[in-house]
N, C-alpha and C positions, 0 to 999 in steps of 0.2 A: 730357796733363794741362791742365786749365784752372784759372786762378787762383780760389781760394776763400778767403773770409774765415777767418782762423785765430784770431781773437779769441774770448774766451768768449761764450756765448750772451747776447743782449741782455737787459736787465732785463725782468722780467715786467710792468712797468707803463710807460706812456708819459707823460712829463711834459707838461702842457699849459701853453702860454704864458699867463700871467694876462691879457695884453692882449686875448685873444679867447676867454677861458673865462668861463662863468657860475659862480655859486656851486656848489661841490661838484664842479667839473670839473678839479681840480688834477692828478689822475692817473686814468688809465683802464687797464684790463687790456690787455695786448698779445696774449695767446694764448687769451683766453676772452671771452665776452660780458660787457659791463658790466651792472651792476644797473639803472642809470637811463638815461634818454634823454640825448641830447646835441643842442645846437643845430646846425642844418645848417651854419651858418658855421664852427663849431668842427670838425665832422667834415671839412668840405672843407679847412680850413687844415691839419689834421694830415696828411692824405694829400698835399696840395699840397707841404708842406714835405719830406715823406719822399722824394718822387720827384725832388726837386731833384738828387739824386745819380745819377739815371739819365743815360745819355749823351744828347747832342743828336742827335735822329733824323736831321736833315739831314746830319750828319757821319758817319753810319753807312754806310760804303762797303762793308761786308761783305754787306749784305742786298740782295736783289732787290726787296723789298717797298716799295711806294709810301710815301713819308714826307711828301709835300706835295700838297695840292689847293687849288683856289681857294676864296675865302671863300664864294661861293654854294654850292659843293658842301658845305662845312661846315654851312651853314644847312639845306640839304636833308637832310643826315645827321641833324641834331638833330630835324628835323620828323618823320622817318620812323623814329626809333629804337624806337618802340613797335610797329612792324608785324612780325607773325610771318608770314613768307612762306609757311609751309605751310598757313596758314588761308586758303585761297583763296576760301571762301565769304564770309568777313568782309572780305577785302582783294582783291576781284576785279580792280581796276585794277593793283595791284602784280603780281598773277599774270599779267595780260595783258602788262605791260611785260617780265616775265621771258621770256615767249614771244617777244616782239618781239626781245629781245636774242639768243635762241637762233637765230632766223631770220637776223638780221644777221650773227652769227658764222658760221653755216653758209654763208651767201653769201660772206662774206669768205674762207672756206676752200674755196670752189669745190665745195660739195656739188652733186651732179647736180640735185637739186631742193631748194632751201633750205627750202621749206615742208613737204617730206616728210621732212626729216632729223629724227632723234630727238635731243633734247638736254635739258640741265638745268643750272641753277646749282647750285653746291656751296659748302661753306664755304671751300674752297681747292682747289689742284691735288691735294693728297693724297687727298681724298675722290674727286675726279674720276678719279684713277689707279685707285683701288680699284674704282670702278664700271666703268671700261674693262676692267680685268683680269678682273673677275667675269663680265662679258658674254662675254669670250673663253673663259673656262673653261666656262661653261654651254653656249655654242654648240658647243664641242668635245665636251663630254659627250653632247649630243644627237646629234651626228653619229656618234659612236662607238656609241651605243646603236642607232641606226638600222641600222648595219652589223653589229650583233651582236658588237662587239669590246669588250674590257675598257676601262674608263675610270678606273682606280684609280691611274695613274701620270702625271698631267699635269706638263708642264714649261713654263717660259717662258724666253725667251732675251733677254739684254741685255748691254751691255758692263759691265766691272767699274767703270766710272766713273759708273754709274747712281746716281740719287738714292736715298736710304735708303728712301723710300716703297715702292719696288718690292721691296726686301728684306722690308719689313713685309707687303706683299701676299702674297708667296710663303709667308711664315710663317703669317699669319693664315688664308689660304685653302687651305693645304696643297697648294702647287704647288712642284715642284722648281725652284729658280733655277739657270739655266745661264749662268754669266758668261763672256763672251768677253774674255780679258785685254787690257788696253791696254798698249802698249809705246811706246818712243820712236819707232819707225817707224810704228806704228799707234796713234795716240793716241785713237782713237774706234772705234766699231763699224764693221766692214767686211763687205762681202758674203761674202768668203771665211770670215771668222770665223762668220758666221751659218750658212752652209751646213755647216760642220763641226759645229755644235751642234744643229741641228734634226733631228727625227725624227717618226714618226707620233704621238708623244705631246705634241708641241709645240702649246700652245694659241695661241701668238702670239709675235711678235718686237716688242720695244719699241725704237724708235729715238728718240733725243733731239734735239730742235731747240733746242740751247743747253745744252751740258754744264755742270753746276754748277761744276765745278772751273775751267773755262777759258773758257766762253762760246762754244765752237765748235759748229757744227752737224754732226750726223752725216749721212752721205750717204743720205738716205731714198730718193731715186729709185734709186740704185744697188742698195740693199738690196731694194727692191721688184722691180726688174728681175731680180735673182738668184732671188728666190722665184717670180716668174712663170715663169722658165725651169725651175726645179725642178718646178713644177706640170705644165708641158708634158711634161717628161721622165719623171716618176714618178707623177703624179697626186696628189702630196702638196700639199694646199692650206693654206698657213700664212698667216694674216692679219697685218697690221702695225697696231700702235697707236703713234701719234706722241705722245710726251710733249713737248708744246710749251709747257710751263709758262711759260717766258720768251720763247721765240721766236715763239709764236703771235700776238702782237700787235706783232711787229717785222718779221718776214719779209714779210708782205703789203704793207708800206709801204716798206721799204728794199730788199727783194730780191723784187720782184713777179714776176720771171720764174723764180724758183727753184721747182722742182716738188717739193713735200714733202707736199702736203695731199691733198684728195679728188680732185684731178686724176689721182692714181695710184689705179687700181682696187683695188690691193692694200691700201690704207689703209682700214681699217674704222672707226677711231675716233681722236679727237684730244682732248687736254685742254689747257687753258691756265689761267693764273692771272690773273684780272681785277685782282688786287691787286699784280701785278708790272708788266709793261709795258702792262697794260690801264689803268694809271694811277689805280686806285681804292685807297682805304684798306683795310687788312687785313680779310679776311673773305669773299672771293668768288672762286670758280673756276668753270670751265665744262667740261662734257663734252659732246661732240657725236659722233653716229654717222652714218655715211654715209647709211644708210636705216634705217627702223624694223625691217627684217628682221635687222639686225645685233644687235638686242637681243632675246634670248629672251623670249617672252611672260610666262613665270612670274616674271620679275624686275620686271615693270611692274604697279603697283597703280593702281586707279581711285579717284578721290575726287570728291565733289560739287563742281561749279564752275558758277556762273551758271545753275542749273537743269539742267545736264547733267553730264557726267563729264570729268575731266581725268586724263591719265596722268602718273604720277610714278615716278621711279626715283632714290632717294636712300638714303644710309645714315643721315644725320642727319634729325631731324624738326623740332622747333621751332628756328628760327634767324632772325636778323634779315633783314628785307627791304631795309634802308637801302642796303646795298652794291650790291644789284642795281639800285636806282634810280640810284645814283651811276654805275654802268656805263652805263646808258642816258643819263644826263646827259652823259658823255664822248662817247658816240656822236653825240648831238645837237650838243653844243658844238663838237666838232672836225671830224667828217666825215673823209673820206679825206685831204683836203689838210692838215687840222689835225694828224691823227695822224702824217702823213708829216713835217710840220715839227717836231713835238715829238721824234719818234724820230731825225730827222736831226740835230737840235741835240745830242742825247745822243751820237750817233755822232761829231760834230765835237769835242765835249769829250773823248771817249775818244781820238781821234786826237791832240789836244793833249797829253794826259797821256802817251800812248805815245811821242810824239816827245821830250817832256821827260825821260822816264825813259831812253830810248835814248841821250840825250846825256850821261848820268851813267855813267862808266866802270865803276862798281861793278855794273851790272845788265846782264842780257840779257833783252830783251822777247821772250817766247815767243808770246803771242797779243795783237796790238795792237788788238783790237776790231773786226775786219772782219766778223764774223758778228753776235753780240750786241755792244752797246757796253760790253764788258768787257775790261779790260786785265790781263794776267797776266804776271808776270816772276819771274826767279830771279837768284841771284848769278852774276856772270860767272865763267867758268872762270879758275882761277888766283887766286881770292880768298884772301887771306892775313891779313885783318884779325882783330882780337880780338872779333868780333861776328858775328851771323848775322841772318837775316830776322826771327826772333822778337824779337831786341833792337830792330830797327828798328820793328817793329809796336808794341812797348811804348813806345818813344820817341815815336811819333806820337800815342799815347794821351794823352800829357802836353799835347798841343795840342788834344785833343778828337776827333781823327780815329780812327775804328775801321776799320783796314785789316788783314784777317786774313793770317796766315802759317800755312801748313799743308802737309803732304806730299801728293803726288799719290796716286792709288789704288794698290792692290796691284800689284806688279811694277814700280812706279815710285816706291815710297814713299821711296826715297833722295833724291828730288828735292823740295826744299822751295820753295814759290812764295809770292808775295803776289798779291792780286787786288783790283782796284777795280771795283765795279759802278757804272757811270754811269747815273743815273736822272734823270728830270725833277726839277729842283730843285737839281742840282749844276751851277751855271753855269760859264761859261768863266772868270769872275773868281775864283770859288772854286777852280777847278782850278789856276789860276796860284798862288794862295795855298798850296794843298796842295803843289805842286811846290817852292815856296820852303821849306816846312816839312820836306819830305823832304831837300832839300839841306842845311838847317841840321842835321837829325838826323845826316846822313852826316858832317858836319864834326866833330860831337861824337864819334861812334862811331869815326871813323878816328884820333882822338887817344888812344884807349884803349891803355894799355900792358899790360893784362892783361884776361882775360875777365870780364864781369860775372857776378854770382851768378845761377844758373839757378833756385834754389829760390824758389818762389812766383811766378815770372813767368808771363805768359800765353803758352801755346804752342798754343792753339787758340781763335780768337776767334769761331767760329761753327760751326754744324752744317750739313752739306750737306743 
């Protein structure tokens, strides 16, 4: 359950402060259009005042999504807010920059030929995952048809810790999801689990570079090697899609020798969120395929572009181009060294937080941020206090911190954890203040002589 307001429905009218209202603007409808116009200053102030009760984005440690960019990026965002990126004829330079970003990312992920790689920007990783999965399904269907075999029972394999978008993909595109259960001994997808699940109807295996629950990388290279061996032994050719929503812009800089990307021939496609560790405000993701041959031709549409044709492969049509320009801004602004410095700073802050939590006897740090800069912890064995991690999460909210408490996936749902996502903008100083607030919250909770009421409290602070 998540906390919901239990008060009666808000009044049907919004009262307007007389100091910034003009004549006749004393009250306006809340749930229907008003009859008359309103001054822009009045409309702005009404909305400005209402969102004061939103949380402070910089203190939202539940989200992977970027909450801070430089002033220049904000100015560029405002300048480009009116650009519709699908209108390539009207905004050819924005389209050209999108293509540059695709080539930069393909190169970053070691595509055999970054200029020959197929790729696109998306609204976020969810759309990119849908595109990756759809390409896998169509490729499998075409191969089955060529062999004269039925193609009515496709399945896709991933761990039970997978992000919900893959459940949506399987539902929307009528593909059987095959979950490899995570356990205490096997907290992520394993080669053994994959081999137990795949068969001739498997369109692909999804490996996660940065599990949402814990921030841990799944062993992509080991999974790919197991599928290579399966291909040699049986002829069964199962591709891999890497969901690098978070890790795609971390691993190349902090773990450059880790083999997870197109250096592995088995990896056909990769997605990442530009608005996560790509350091862009919400609204941009990326999908890249190893080669154009990995995307069936019938999925690609041709549109007019600079007197020629441009290939497009998207689910969404009209959408903003500003975030793509911000992604290119980051590529120009930071380069490899800059990205490395920014991600290393987040890693250092995660290490500070992990050490601080480990020093508190109430906790056991499960994942200290050695893959993604994400810290995940649980209550220590033998905890006997009159509180749990949900109470701690609610206590921290009183100081503005949004730190989720939630159960691990199926088969481990008895384990409740808390998680902090360290992003650019959470400084070392803020981390020390956070640790002080956690320590203060513990002092309060340890003094409780009986359990706090559970009715109405927040027991899930975010959606995976």
